[in-house]
Backbone and ligand atoms as CSV (ligand in chain L), in Angstrom:
chain,resi,resn,atom,element,x,y,z
A,1,MET,N,N,12.927,19.523,-13.243
A,1,MET,CA,C,13.235,18.136,-13.599
A,1,MET,C,C,12.225,17.612,-14.616
A,2,GLY,N,N,12.742,16.963,-15.651
A,2,GLY,CA,C,11.859,16.446,-16.702
A,2,GLY,C,C,11.116,15.198,-16.269
A,3,VAL,N,N,10.258,14.718,-17.152
A,3,VAL,CA,C,9.454,13.536,-16.857
A,3,VAL,C,C,10.365,12.324,-16.614
A,4,LEU,N,N,11.387,12.190,-17.476
A,4,LEU,CA,C,12.283,11.043,-17.341
A,4,LEU,C,C,13.000,11.085,-16.006
A,5,GLY,N,N,13.470,12.269,-15.633
A,5,GLY,CA,C,14.162,12.439,-14.357
A,5,GLY,C,C,13.336,11.969,-13.183
A,6,SER,N,N,12.080,12.383,-13.161
A,6,SER,CA,C,11.245,11.993,-12.025
A,6,SER,C,C,10.922,10.510,-12.058
A,7,ASN,N,N,10.866,9.934,-13.274
A,7,ASN,CA,C,10.660,8.489,-13.368
A,7,ASN,C,C,11.836,7.736,-12.771
A,8,ILE,N,N,13.033,8.220,-13.061
A,8,ILE,CA,C,14.216,7.563,-12.530
A,8,ILE,C,C,14.230,7.662,-11.013
A,9,ASP,N,N,13.836,8.811,-10.497
A,9,ASP,CA,C,13.731,8.951,-9.042
A,9,ASP,C,C,12.766,7.927,-8.482
A,10,ARG,N,N,11.681,7.725,-9.191
A,10,ARG,CA,C,10.674,6.771,-8.745
A,10,ARG,C,C,11.246,5.364,-8.713
A,11,VAL,N,N,12.004,5.056,-9.767
A,11,VAL,CA,C,12.624,3.734,-9.821
A,11,VAL,C,C,13.604,3.563,-8.671
A,12,LYS,N,N,14.328,4.636,-8.364
A,12,LYS,CA,C,15.255,4.573,-7.231
A,12,LYS,C,C,14.512,4.263,-5.948
A,13,ASN,N,N,13.295,4.764,-5.875
A,13,ASN,CA,C,12.496,4.510,-4.675
A,13,ASN,C,C,12.110,3.049,-4.539
A,14,ILE,N,N,12.231,2.290,-5.629
A,14,ILE,CA,C,11.907,0.866,-5.577
A,14,ILE,C,C,12.742,0.214,-4.490
A,15,LEU,N,N,14.024,0.547,-4.482
A,15,LEU,CA,C,14.897,-0.045,-3.484
A,15,LEU,C,C,14.582,0.454,-2.084
A,16,ALA,N,N,14.010,1.630,-2.007
A,16,ALA,CA,C,13.627,2.144,-0.691
A,16,ALA,C,C,12.279,1.575,-0.272
A,17,GLY,N,N,11.663,0.816,-1.160
A,17,GLY,CA,C,10.418,0.138,-0.812
A,17,GLY,C,C,9.179,0.962,-1.055
A,18,ASP,N,N,9.334,2.131,-1.695
A,18,ASP,CA,C,8.197,3.034,-1.889
A,18,ASP,C,C,7.119,2.511,-2.809
A,19,TYR,N,N,7.477,1.575,-3.688
A,19,TYR,CA,C,6.538,1.219,-4.740
A,19,TYR,C,C,5.257,0.577,-4.249
A,20,THR,N,N,5.289,0.000,-3.048
A,20,THR,CA,C,4.053,-0.618,-2.571
A,20,THR,C,C,2.981,0.432,-2.291
A,21,SER,N,N,3.420,1.685,-2.157
A,21,SER,CA,C,2.452,2.742,-1.870
A,21,SER,C,C,1.504,2.964,-3.042
A,22,ARG,N,N,1.859,2.414,-4.208
A,22,ARG,CA,C,1.001,2.560,-5.370
A,22,ARG,C,C,-0.385,1.973,-5.126
A,23,THR,N,N,-0.456,0.968,-4.243
A,23,THR,CA,C,-1.742,0.325,-4.008
A,23,THR,C,C,-2.737,1.289,-3.374
A,24,LYS,N,N,-2.216,2.288,-2.696
A,24,LYS,CA,C,-3.118,3.214,-2.019
A,24,LYS,C,C,-3.935,4.027,-3.019
A,25,SER,N,N,-3.290,4.367,-4.146
A,25,SER,CA,C,-4.034,5.136,-5.142
A,25,SER,C,C,-4.300,4.285,-6.388
A,26,GLY,N,N,-3.917,3.001,-6.296
A,26,GLY,CA,C,-4.037,2.114,-7.457
A,26,GLY,C,C,-5.478,1.909,-7.889
A,27,VAL,N,N,-5.633,1.624,-9.161
A,27,VAL,CA,C,-6.987,1.332,-9.658
A,27,VAL,C,C,-7.033,-0.092,-10.175
A,28,GLY,N,N,-8.210,-0.676,-10.195
A,28,GLY,CA,C,-8.390,-2.002,-10.777
A,28,GLY,C,C,-7.617,-3.069,-10.055
A,29,TYR,N,N,-7.379,-2.865,-8.790
A,29,TYR,CA,C,-6.545,-3.830,-8.096
A,29,TYR,C,C,-7.322,-4.929,-7.384
A,30,SER,N,N,-8.532,-4.628,-6.966
A,30,SER,CA,C,-9.272,-5.534,-6.071
A,30,SER,C,C,-9.512,-6.926,-6.668
A,31,LYS,N,N,-9.285,-7.089,-7.973
A,31,LYS,CA,C,-9.503,-8.380,-8.637
A,31,LYS,C,C,-8.780,-9.538,-7.947
A,32,THR,N,N,-7.539,-9.304,-7.523
A,32,THR,CA,C,-6.738,-10.390,-6.949
A,32,THR,C,C,-7.227,-10.803,-5.571
A,33,THR,N,N,-8.038,-9.989,-4.955
A,33,THR,CA,C,-8.415,-10.288,-3.581
A,33,THR,C,C,-9.761,-11.013,-3.485
A,34,THR,N,N,-10.247,-11.524,-4.634
A,34,THR,CA,C,-11.568,-12.155,-4.602
A,34,THR,C,C,-11.586,-13.436,-3.765
A,35,ASP,N,N,-10.489,-14.232,-3.856
A,35,ASP,CA,C,-10.458,-15.494,-3.122
A,35,ASP,C,C,-9.913,-15.334,-1.705
A,36,HIS,N,N,-9.095,-14.316,-1.522
A,36,HIS,CA,C,-8.421,-14.150,-0.236
A,36,HIS,C,C,-8.590,-12.718,0.251
A,37,SER,N,N,-8.497,-12.576,1.552
A,37,SER,CA,C,-8.571,-11.224,2.084
A,37,SER,C,C,-7.357,-10.912,2.949
A,38,GLU,N,N,-7.222,-9.657,3.292
A,38,GLU,CA,C,-6.103,-9.130,4.079
A,38,GLU,C,C,-5.693,-10.085,5.211
A,39,GLY,N,N,-4.403,-10.428,5.240
A,39,GLY,CA,C,-3.888,-11.250,6.335
A,39,GLY,C,C,-3.981,-12.753,6.100
A,40,ASP,N,N,-4.739,-13.176,5.079
A,40,ASP,CA,C,-4.838,-14.606,4.760
A,40,ASP,C,C,-3.461,-15.144,4.350
A,41,ILE,N,N,-3.219,-16.417,4.644
A,41,ILE,CA,C,-1.983,-17.065,4.187
A,41,ILE,C,C,-2.381,-18.311,3.416
A,42,TRP,N,N,-1.871,-18.451,2.200
A,42,TRP,CA,C,-2.192,-19.642,1.425
A,42,TRP,C,C,-0.998,-20.038,0.563
A,43,GLU,N,N,-1.062,-21.275,0.017
A,43,GLU,CA,C,0.041,-21.748,-0.801
A,43,GLU,C,C,-0.366,-21.809,-2.259
A,44,GLU,N,N,0.524,-21.373,-3.130
A,44,GLU,CA,C,0.238,-21.315,-4.552
A,44,GLU,C,C,1.574,-21.381,-5.288
A,45,ASN,N,N,1.664,-22.242,-6.283
A,45,ASN,CA,C,2.904,-22.410,-7.056
A,45,ASN,C,C,4.132,-22.638,-6.166
A,46,GLY,N,N,3.952,-23.426,-5.125
A,46,GLY,CA,C,5.062,-23.756,-4.246
A,46,GLY,C,C,5.541,-22.644,-3.335
A,47,LYS,N,N,4.766,-21.530,-3.321
A,47,LYS,CA,C,5.151,-20.417,-2.451
A,47,LYS,C,C,4.010,-20.123,-1.494
A,48,LYS,N,N,4.375,-19.572,-0.357
A,48,LYS,CA,C,3.334,-19.121,0.558
A,48,LYS,C,C,3.044,-17.649,0.266
A,49,TRP,N,N,1.745,-17.331,0.192
A,49,TRP,CA,C,1.345,-15.958,-0.144
A,49,TRP,C,C,0.479,-15.362,0.950
A,50,THR,N,N,0.451,-14.056,0.946
A,50,THR,CA,C,-0.452,-13.367,1.853
A,50,THR,C,C,-0.938,-12.081,1.175
A,51,ILE,N,N,-1.878,-11.419,1.798
A,51,ILE,CA,C,-2.300,-10.106,1.309
A,51,ILE,C,C,-2.004,-9.088,2.399
A,52,LYS,N,N,-1.142,-8.136,2.031
A,52,LYS,CA,C,-0.711,-7.132,2.983
A,52,LYS,C,C,-0.998,-5.767,2.362
A,53,ASN,N,N,-1.697,-4.925,3.059
A,53,ASN,CA,C,-2.108,-3.612,2.533
A,53,ASN,C,C,-2.789,-3.739,1.172
A,54,GLY,N,N,-3.564,-4.804,1.017
A,54,GLY,CA,C,-4.296,-4.998,-0.229
A,54,GLY,C,C,-3.463,-5.547,-1.366
A,55,LEU,N,N,-2.165,-5.773,-1.121
A,55,LEU,CA,C,-1.277,-6.253,-2.180
A,55,LEU,C,C,-0.920,-7.716,-1.952
A,56,ARG,N,N,-1.205,-8.523,-2.993
A,56,ARG,CA,C,-0.853,-9.934,-2.937
A,56,ARG,C,C,0.661,-10.066,-2.986
A,57,GLN,N,N,1.265,-10.781,-2.044
A,57,GLN,CA,C,2.719,-10.894,-2.056
A,57,GLN,C,C,3.195,-12.177,-1.382
A,58,PRO,N,N,4.394,-12.629,-1.753
A,58,PRO,CA,C,4.882,-13.859,-1.143
A,58,PRO,C,C,5.295,-13.598,0.300
A,59,ILE,N,N,5.204,-14.627,1.120
A,59,ILE,CA,C,5.693,-14.513,2.492
A,59,ILE,C,C,7.213,-14.627,2.436
A,60,THR,N,N,7.866,-13.625,2.948
A,60,THR,CA,C,9.310,-13.519,2.801
A,60,THR,C,C,10.024,-13.908,4.089
A,61,ARG,N,N,11.339,-13.899,3.991
A,61,ARG,CA,C,12.166,-14.169,5.165
A,61,ARG,C,C,11.825,-13.239,6.315
A,62,PHE,N,N,11.472,-11.992,5.971
A,62,PHE,CA,C,11.172,-11.038,7.029
A,62,PHE,C,C,9.841,-11.344,7.703
A,63,ASP,N,N,8.888,-11.874,6.935
A,63,ASP,CA,C,7.622,-12.281,7.547
A,63,ASP,C,C,7.861,-13.441,8.490
A,64,ILE,N,N,8.715,-14.378,8.005
A,64,ILE,CA,C,9.047,-15.527,8.832
A,64,ILE,C,C,9.724,-15.041,10.110
A,65,ALA,N,N,10.617,-14.052,9.948
A,65,ALA,CA,C,11.303,-13.490,11.109
A,65,ALA,C,C,10.301,-12.900,12.098
A,66,ARG,N,N,9.286,-12.234,11.575
A,66,ARG,CA,C,8.274,-11.656,12.456
A,66,ARG,C,C,7.550,-12.745,13.246
A,67,ILE,N,N,7.274,-13.854,12.558
A,67,ILE,CA,C,6.624,-14.975,13.239
A,67,ILE,C,C,7.570,-15.541,14.302
A,68,GLU,N,N,8.857,-15.633,13.927
A,68,GLU,CA,C,9.854,-16.168,14.859
A,68,GLU,C,C,10.099,-15.251,16.050
A,69,ASN,N,N,9.694,-13.988,15.927
A,69,ASN,CA,C,9.894,-13.045,17.013
A,69,ASN,C,C,8.962,-13.278,18.193
A,70,ILE,N,N,8.002,-14.165,18.008
A,70,ILE,CA,C,7.143,-14.518,19.135
A,70,ILE,C,C,8.027,-15.229,20.165
A,71,VAL,N,N,8.121,-14.627,21.326
A,71,VAL,CA,C,9.066,-15.101,22.334
A,71,VAL,C,C,8.539,-16.350,23.049
A,72,PRO,N,N,9.348,-17.441,23.066
A,72,PRO,CA,C,8.911,-18.644,23.786
A,72,PRO,C,C,9.037,-18.461,25.303
A,73,LEU,N,N,8.627,-19.446,26.057
A,73,LEU,CA,C,8.650,-19.324,27.522
A,73,LEU,C,C,10.061,-19.367,28.088
A,74,ALA,N,N,10.940,-20.183,27.458
A,74,ALA,CA,C,12.277,-20.337,28.022
A,74,ALA,C,C,13.361,-20.266,26.951
A,75,CYS,N,N,14.571,-19.872,27.363
A,75,CYS,CA,C,15.723,-19.818,26.464
A,75,CYS,C,C,16.103,-21.240,26.040
A,76,PRO,N,N,16.221,-21.511,24.755
A,76,PRO,CA,C,16.554,-22.875,24.317
A,76,PRO,C,C,17.958,-23.319,24.732
A,77,GLU,N,N,18.830,-22.356,25.074
A,77,GLU,CA,C,20.201,-22.736,25.455
A,77,GLU,C,C,20.354,-23.032,26.935
A,78,CYS,N,N,19.754,-22.189,27.779
A,78,CYS,CA,C,19.983,-22.354,29.223
A,78,CYS,C,C,18.693,-22.617,29.996
A,79,SER,N,N,17.567,-22.646,29.292
A,79,SER,CA,C,16.257,-22.943,29.893
A,79,SER,C,C,15.748,-21.884,30.879
A,80,LYS,N,N,16.437,-20.742,30.935
A,80,LYS,CA,C,15.979,-19.664,31.813
A,80,LYS,C,C,14.686,-19.060,31.245
A,81,PRO,N,N,13.701,-18.732,32.080
A,81,PRO,CA,C,12.477,-18.116,31.542
A,81,PRO,C,C,12.773,-16.784,30.856
A,82,LEU,N,N,12.165,-16.562,29.696
A,82,LEU,CA,C,12.419,-15.335,28.929
A,82,LEU,C,C,11.401,-14.260,29.327
A,83,THR,N,N,11.557,-13.744,30.528
A,83,THR,CA,C,10.549,-12.811,31.037
A,83,THR,C,C,11.014,-11.364,31.042
A,84,HIS,N,N,12.317,-11.141,31.170
A,84,HIS,CA,C,12.858,-9.788,31.236
A,84,HIS,C,C,12.773,-9.109,29.872
A,85,TYR,N,N,12.613,-7.780,29.863
A,85,TYR,CA,C,12.508,-7.092,28.569
A,85,TYR,C,C,13.794,-7.233,27.757
A,86,LEU,N,N,14.925,-7.386,28.440
A,86,LEU,CA,C,16.192,-7.576,27.718
A,86,LEU,C,C,16.218,-8.940,27.010
A,87,ASP,N,N,15.537,-9.916,27.603
A,87,ASP,CA,C,15.436,-11.234,26.966
A,87,ASP,C,C,14.573,-11.153,25.706
A,88,THR,N,N,13.468,-10.434,25.823
A,88,THR,CA,C,12.564,-10.248,24.686
A,88,THR,C,C,13.313,-9.603,23.530
A,89,ARG,N,N,14.145,-8.611,23.893
A,89,ARG,CA,C,14.901,-7.901,22.863
A,89,ARG,C,C,15.977,-8.796,22.246
A,90,SER,N,N,16.708,-9.526,23.069
A,90,SER,CA,C,17.784,-10.360,22.528
A,90,SER,C,C,17.215,-11.542,21.734
A,91,TRP,N,N,16.022,-11.972,22.079
A,91,TRP,CA,C,15.391,-13.075,21.342
A,91,TRP,C,C,15.217,-12.716,19.870
A,92,LYS,N,N,14.825,-11.478,19.619
A,92,LYS,CA,C,14.555,-11.040,18.246
A,92,LYS,C,C,15.750,-11.215,17.319
A,93,THR,N,N,16.934,-10.962,17.818
A,93,THR,CA,C,18.105,-11.033,16.945
A,93,THR,C,C,18.910,-12.311,17.120
A,94,THR,N,N,18.867,-12.925,18.281
A,94,THR,CA,C,19.778,-14.049,18.529
A,94,THR,C,C,19.108,-15.376,18.857
A,95,LYS,N,N,17.805,-15.326,19.186
A,95,LYS,CA,C,17.075,-16.533,19.606
A,95,LYS,C,C,17.686,-17.163,20.859
A,96,LYS,N,N,18.157,-16.257,21.734
A,96,LYS,CA,C,18.718,-16.672,23.023
A,96,LYS,C,C,18.319,-15.645,24.069
A,97,CYS,N,N,18.508,-15.995,25.351
A,97,CYS,CA,C,18.249,-15.011,26.399
A,97,CYS,C,C,19.412,-14.019,26.451
A,98,PHE,N,N,19.194,-12.907,27.129
A,98,PHE,CA,C,20.195,-11.853,27.193
A,98,PHE,C,C,21.490,-12.345,27.861
A,99,ASP,N,N,21.351,-13.128,28.941
A,99,ASP,CA,C,22.534,-13.642,29.648
A,99,ASP,C,C,23.401,-14.509,28.733
A,100,CYS,N,N,22.749,-15.367,27.919
A,100,CYS,CA,C,23.496,-16.220,26.990
A,100,CYS,C,C,24.233,-15.384,25.948
A,101,VAL,N,N,23.572,-14.309,25.475
A,101,VAL,CA,C,24.196,-13.433,24.483
A,101,VAL,C,C,25.418,-12.750,25.082
A,102,VAL,N,N,25.263,-12.224,26.317
A,102,VAL,CA,C,26.374,-11.551,26.987
A,102,VAL,C,C,27.540,-12.524,27.184
A,103,ALA,N,N,27.224,-13.738,27.624
A,103,ALA,CA,C,28.260,-14.741,27.845
A,103,ALA,C,C,29.007,-15.057,26.551
A,104,GLU,N,N,28.231,-15.201,25.464
A,104,GLU,CA,C,28.839,-15.534,24.182
A,104,GLU,C,C,29.696,-14.385,23.651
A,105,GLU,N,N,29.175,-13.162,23.780
A,105,GLU,CA,C,29.943,-12.008,23.304
A,105,GLU,C,C,31.204,-11.797,24.129
A,106,THR,N,N,31.115,-12.055,25.412
A,106,THR,CA,C,32.292,-11.947,26.286
A,106,THR,C,C,33.359,-12.945,25.846
A,107,ARG,N,N,32.897,-14.160,25.548
A,107,ARG,CA,C,33.823,-15.189,25.086
A,107,ARG,C,C,34.476,-14.771,23.762
A,108,MET,N,N,33.633,-14.219,22.833
A,108,MET,CA,C,34.170,-13.823,21.526
A,108,MET,C,C,35.115,-12.635,21.626
A,109,ARG,N,N,34.805,-11.708,22.559
A,109,ARG,CA,C,35.716,-10.567,22.764
A,109,ARG,C,C,37.056,-11.076,23.281
A,110,ALA,N,N,36.979,-12.074,24.146
A,110,ALA,CA,C,38.199,-12.631,24.746
A,110,ALA,C,C,39.049,-13.350,23.710
A,111,ASP,N,N,38.397,-14.103,22.823
A,111,ASP,CA,C,39.213,-14.848,21.838
A,111,ASP,C,C,39.372,-14.096,20.503
A,112,GLY,N,N,38.932,-12.837,20.496
A,112,GLY,CA,C,39.194,-11.965,19.352
A,112,GLY,C,C,38.325,-12.194,18.130
A,113,THR,N,N,37.215,-12.905,18.282
A,113,THR,CA,C,36.360,-13.185,17.115
A,113,THR,C,C,35.122,-12.279,17.050
A,114,PHE,N,N,34.985,-11.377,18.040
A,114,PHE,CA,C,33.757,-10.590,18.123
A,114,PHE,C,C,33.550,-9.637,16.937
A,115,ASP,N,N,34.586,-8.921,16.534
A,115,ASP,CA,C,34.455,-7.953,15.434
A,115,ASP,C,C,33.996,-8.621,14.145
A,116,ALA,N,N,34.642,-9.741,13.831
A,116,ALA,CA,C,34.277,-10.480,12.615
A,116,ALA,C,C,32.832,-10.967,12.704
A,117,TYR,N,N,32.427,-11.402,13.885
A,117,TYR,CA,C,31.074,-11.905,14.115
A,117,TYR,C,C,30.041,-10.802,13.897
A,118,SER,N,N,30.254,-9.630,14.506
A,118,SER,CA,C,29.253,-8.564,14.385
A,118,SER,C,C,29.203,-8.007,12.963
A,119,LYS,N,N,30.357,-7.993,12.300
A,119,LYS,CA,C,30.401,-7.537,10.909
A,119,LYS,C,C,29.616,-8.499,10.013
A,120,GLN,N,N,29.828,-9.778,10.247
A,120,GLN,CA,C,29.138,-10.802,9.479
A,120,GLN,C,C,27.620,-10.705,9.665
A,121,LEU,N,N,27.226,-10.484,10.906
A,121,LEU,CA,C,25.808,-10.362,11.241
A,121,LEU,C,C,25.191,-9.171,10.499
A,122,TYR,N,N,25.923,-8.064,10.477
A,122,TYR,CA,C,25.462,-6.858,9.806
A,122,TYR,C,C,25.317,-7.094,8.307
A,123,LYS,N,N,26.312,-7.765,7.727
A,123,LYS,CA,C,26.279,-8.060,6.291
A,123,LYS,C,C,25.101,-8.972,5.935
A,124,GLU,N,N,24.909,-9.981,6.757
A,124,GLU,CA,C,23.801,-10.918,6.513
A,124,GLU,C,C,22.461,-10.205,6.542
A,125,ASN,N,N,22.296,-9.288,7.493
A,125,ASN,CA,C,21.055,-8.535,7.577
A,125,ASN,C,C,20.856,-7.652,6.353
A,126,ALA,N,N,21.939,-6.998,5.925
A,126,ALA,CA,C,21.869,-6.124,4.763
A,126,ALA,C,C,21.526,-6.922,3.503
A,127,LEU,N,N,22.145,-8.089,3.355
A,127,LEU,CA,C,21.869,-8.941,2.189
A,127,LEU,C,C,20.440,-9.465,2.207
A,128,ALA,N,N,19.966,-9.825,3.379
A,128,ALA,CA,C,18.594,-10.320,3.507
A,128,ALA,C,C,17.609,-9.216,3.120
A,129,TRP,N,N,17.921,-8.001,3.533
A,129,TRP,CA,C,17.086,-6.843,3.183
A,129,TRP,C,C,17.066,-6.640,1.665
A,130,LEU,N,N,18.254,-6.733,1.056
A,130,LEU,CA,C,18.353,-6.530,-0.387
A,130,LEU,C,C,17.599,-7.622,-1.152
A,131,GLU,N,N,17.714,-8.861,-0.702
A,131,GLU,CA,C,16.994,-9.957,-1.359
A,131,GLU,C,C,15.486,-9.792,-1.219
A,132,GLU,N,N,15.078,-9.262,-0.091
A,132,GLU,CA,C,13.651,-8.999,0.107
A,132,GLU,C,C,13.164,-7.954,-0.894
A,133,LYS,N,N,14.008,-6.930,-1.133
A,133,LYS,CA,C,13.662,-5.892,-2.111
A,133,LYS,C,C,13.530,-6.511,-3.506
A,134,ARG,N,N,14.455,-7.434,-3.836
A,134,ARG,CA,C,14.392,-8.082,-5.146
A,134,ARG,C,C,13.107,-8.890,-5.284
A,135,GLN,N,N,12.807,-9.628,-4.231
A,135,GLN,CA,C,11.608,-10.456,-4.240
A,135,GLN,C,C,10.354,-9.591,-4.458
A,136,GLN,N,N,10.300,-8.494,-3.730
A,136,GLN,CA,C,9.147,-7.599,-3.852
A,136,GLN,C,C,9.077,-6.981,-5.242
A,137,PHE,N,N,10.245,-6.588,-5.748
A,137,PHE,CA,C,10.286,-5.976,-7.069
A,137,PHE,C,C,9.854,-6.971,-8.144
A,138,GLU,N,N,10.390,-8.195,-8.061
A,138,GLU,CA,C,10.053,-9.197,-9.074
A,138,GLU,C,C,8.585,-9.572,-9.030
A,139,LEU,N,N,8.065,-9.593,-7.843
A,139,LEU,CA,C,6.634,-9.862,-7.710
A,139,LEU,C,C,5.836,-8.763,-8.409
A,140,PHE,N,N,6.219,-7.550,-8.135
A,140,PHE,CA,C,5.528,-6.409,-8.723
A,140,PHE,C,C,5.624,-6.416,-10.249
A,141,ILE,N,N,6.833,-6.632,-10.774
A,141,ILE,CA,C,7.053,-6.496,-12.204
A,141,ILE,C,C,6.559,-7.715,-12.992
A,142,ASN,N,N,6.453,-8.869,-12.346
A,142,ASN,CA,C,6.044,-10.077,-13.066
A,142,ASN,C,C,4.597,-10.484,-12.838
A,143,ASP,N,N,3.959,-9.858,-11.884
A,143,ASP,CA,C,2.593,-10.262,-11.562
A,143,ASP,C,C,1.606,-9.528,-12.472
A,144,GLU,N,N,1.238,-10.211,-13.545
A,144,GLU,CA,C,0.332,-9.600,-14.532
A,144,GLU,C,C,-0.955,-9.135,-13.855
A,145,GLU,N,N,-1.353,-9.923,-12.890
A,145,GLU,CA,C,-2.602,-9.611,-12.204
A,145,GLU,C,C,-2.532,-8.248,-11.506
A,146,SER,N,N,-1.413,-8.034,-10.823
A,146,SER,CA,C,-1.315,-6.776,-10.079
A,146,SER,C,C,-0.964,-5.611,-10.993
A,147,LEU,N,N,-0.471,-5.923,-12.203
A,147,LEU,CA,C,-0.139,-4.846,-13.146
A,147,LEU,C,C,-1.339,-4.457,-14.010
A,148,LYS,N,N,-2.395,-5.246,-13.901
A,148,LYS,CA,C,-3.595,-4.954,-14.696
A,148,LYS,C,C,-4.055,-3.533,-14.429
A,149,GLY,N,N,-4.359,-2.842,-15.484
A,149,GLY,CA,C,-4.781,-1.463,-15.309
A,149,GLY,C,C,-3.619,-0.497,-15.310
A,150,PHE,N,N,-2.400,-1.058,-15.269
A,150,PHE,CA,C,-1.219,-0.212,-15.291
A,150,PHE,C,C,-0.428,-0.369,-16.583
A,151,VAL,N,N,-0.563,-1.561,-17.196
A,151,VAL,CA,C,0.247,-1.842,-18.378
A,151,VAL,C,C,-0.621,-1.749,-19.632
A,152,THR,N,N,-0.134,-1.015,-20.608
A,152,THR,CA,C,-0.858,-0.918,-21.864
A,152,THR,C,C,-0.523,-2.128,-22.728
A,153,GLU,N,N,-1.218,-2.264,-23.864
A,153,GLU,CA,C,-1.006,-3.440,-24.698
A,153,GLU,C,C,0.426,-3.576,-25.197
A,154,ASN,N,N,1.097,-2.450,-25.417
A,154,ASN,CA,C,2.490,-2.551,-25.885
A,154,ASN,C,C,3.492,-2.646,-24.734
A,155,GLY,N,N,3.007,-2.888,-23.529
A,155,GLY,CA,C,3.908,-3.149,-22.406
A,155,GLY,C,C,4.369,-1.924,-21.644
A,156,THR,N,N,3.828,-0.771,-22.002
A,156,THR,CA,C,4.215,0.428,-21.275
A,156,THR,C,C,3.414,0.524,-19.980
A,157,ILE,N,N,4.100,0.775,-18.925
A,157,ILE,CA,C,3.408,0.898,-17.655
A,157,ILE,C,C,3.002,2.353,-17.449
A,158,GLU,N,N,1.715,2.561,-17.315
A,158,GLU,CA,C,1.231,3.919,-17.094
A,158,GLU,C,C,0.594,4.000,-15.733
A,159,ASP,N,N,1.225,4.721,-14.900
A,159,ASP,CA,C,0.655,4.969,-13.574
A,159,ASP,C,C,1.531,6.030,-12.996
A,160,TRP,N,N,2.025,5.815,-11.784
A,160,TRP,CA,C,2.904,6.835,-11.257
A,160,TRP,C,C,4.276,6.787,-11.885
A,161,TYR,N,N,4.521,5.805,-12.755
A,161,TYR,CA,C,5.774,5.810,-13.506
A,161,TYR,C,C,5.732,6.832,-14.636
A,162,GLY,N,N,4.535,7.382,-14.895
A,162,GLY,CA,C,4.384,8.147,-16.104
A,162,GLY,C,C,4.373,7.120,-17.209
A,163,LYS,N,N,5.235,7.252,-18.195
A,163,LYS,CA,C,5.346,6.226,-19.215
A,163,LYS,C,C,6.762,5.695,-19.216
A,164,ILE,N,N,6.916,4.482,-18.828
A,164,ILE,CA,C,8.241,3.872,-18.799
A,164,ILE,C,C,8.017,2.381,-19.010
A,165,ASP,N,N,8.838,1.760,-19.891
A,165,ASP,CA,C,8.550,0.354,-20.176
A,165,ASP,C,C,9.210,-0.569,-19.163
A,166,LYS,N,N,8.723,-1.781,-19.114
A,166,LYS,CA,C,9.170,-2.771,-18.133
A,166,LYS,C,C,10.676,-3.002,-18.191
A,167,THR,N,N,11.212,-3.090,-19.442
A,167,THR,CA,C,12.639,-3.341,-19.604
A,167,THR,C,C,13.468,-2.252,-18.930
A,168,THR,N,N,13.056,-1.004,-19.096
A,168,THR,CA,C,13.797,0.109,-18.496
A,168,THR,C,C,13.730,0.031,-16.969
A,169,ILE,N,N,12.555,-0.270,-16.455
A,169,ILE,CA,C,12.413,-0.384,-15.001
A,169,ILE,C,C,13.318,-1.493,-14.480
A,170,LYS,N,N,13.311,-2.641,-15.202
A,170,LYS,CA,C,14.152,-3.768,-14.785
A,170,LYS,C,C,15.622,-3.380,-14.801
A,171,GLN,N,N,16.035,-2.688,-15.887
A,171,GLN,CA,C,17.433,-2.251,-15.990
A,171,GLN,C,C,17.802,-1.362,-14.814
A,172,LYS,N,N,16.925,-0.411,-14.517
A,172,LYS,CA,C,17.184,0.522,-13.417
A,172,LYS,C,C,17.296,-0.237,-12.098
A,173,PHE,N,N,16.394,-1.192,-11.944
A,173,PHE,CA,C,16.433,-1.965,-10.705
A,173,PHE,C,C,17.757,-2.712,-10.588
A,174,GLU,N,N,18.153,-3.376,-11.699
A,174,GLU,CA,C,19.404,-4.149,-11.677
A,174,GLU,C,C,20.601,-3.264,-11.352
A,175,GLU,N,N,20.608,-2.029,-11.895
A,175,GLU,CA,C,21.700,-1.098,-11.610
A,175,GLU,C,C,21.747,-0.768,-10.126
A,176,GLU,N,N,20.572,-0.427,-9.591
A,176,GLU,CA,C,20.478,-0.089,-8.171
A,176,GLU,C,C,20.873,-1.276,-7.293
A,177,TYR,N,N,20.391,-2.445,-7.708
A,177,TYR,CA,C,20.670,-3.672,-6.965
A,177,TYR,C,C,22.172,-3.923,-6.904
A,178,LYS,N,N,22.805,-3.814,-8.087
A,178,LYS,CA,C,24.238,-4.060,-8.192
A,178,LYS,C,C,25.025,-3.098,-7.298
A,179,GLU,N,N,24.606,-1.842,-7.344
A,179,GLU,CA,C,25.273,-0.812,-6.552
A,179,GLU,C,C,25.206,-1.141,-5.047
A,180,PHE,N,N,24.013,-1.511,-4.585
A,180,PHE,CA,C,23.830,-1.866,-3.176
A,180,PHE,C,C,24.636,-3.112,-2.818
A,181,LYS,N,N,24.564,-4.107,-3.725
A,181,LYS,CA,C,25.250,-5.378,-3.481
A,181,LYS,C,C,26.751,-5.143,-3.328
A,182,GLU,N,N,27.305,-4.308,-4.216
A,182,GLU,CA,C,28.744,-4.012,-4.156
A,182,GLU,C,C,29.101,-3.324,-2.845
A,183,LYS,N,N,28.226,-2.397,-2.420
A,183,LYS,CA,C,28.469,-1.694,-1.152
A,183,LYS,C,C,28.483,-2.688,0.010
A,184,ILE,N,N,27.516,-3.598,-0.005
A,184,ILE,CA,C,27.439,-4.579,1.086
A,184,ILE,C,C,28.656,-5.505,1.062
A,185,ASP,N,N,28.990,-5.985,-0.162
A,185,ASP,CA,C,30.120,-6.910,-0.297
A,185,ASP,C,C,31.438,-6.283,0.155
A,186,SER,N,N,31.534,-4.960,-0.010
A,186,SER,CA,C,32.796,-4.301,0.326
A,186,SER,C,C,32.889,-3.947,1.816
A,187,LEU,N,N,31.849,-4.235,2.559
A,187,LEU,CA,C,31.859,-3.903,3.995
A,187,LEU,C,C,32.949,-4.669,4.741
L,1,ZN,ZN,ZN,19.906,-18.452,27.892
């Protein structure tokens, strides 16, 4: 496989989330972490930011979801204590206790709306995942600070991309994005 071929493979990995691994072997990166350190949360340009694995990044829907996964004492629908492991598990996806989820699904199975509901839920999750990938990609490609040491004066990114310009990477990303989006939309 030629240099271009392996670059395209690398770009494909963007959607798989591999690109953040660049920080592990990245050079000249520590500059952005002078004011903040790993795990810090702060606001800048109307966005909430954090540092994760040494990489400055916006707090995304998935981070918010992780925060929301902290299980409260009681189910907001029926006030039952959320102590059973099945409650902990159902809280993560539904924000309800397990009994409430079972009751609701039973009702939906009975009135024939369950299939549409679970399909919709799956699509929403897939779309949220894809938007998170876009957010991460745009952060990576637009953050001059994090690209320092990787981009030459004429805009060529030299690192594990080999030599590939920003426009080409963006094009590749858009192609991959479109392909995934179409797959999700057709579900
Ligand atoms: Zn409940």
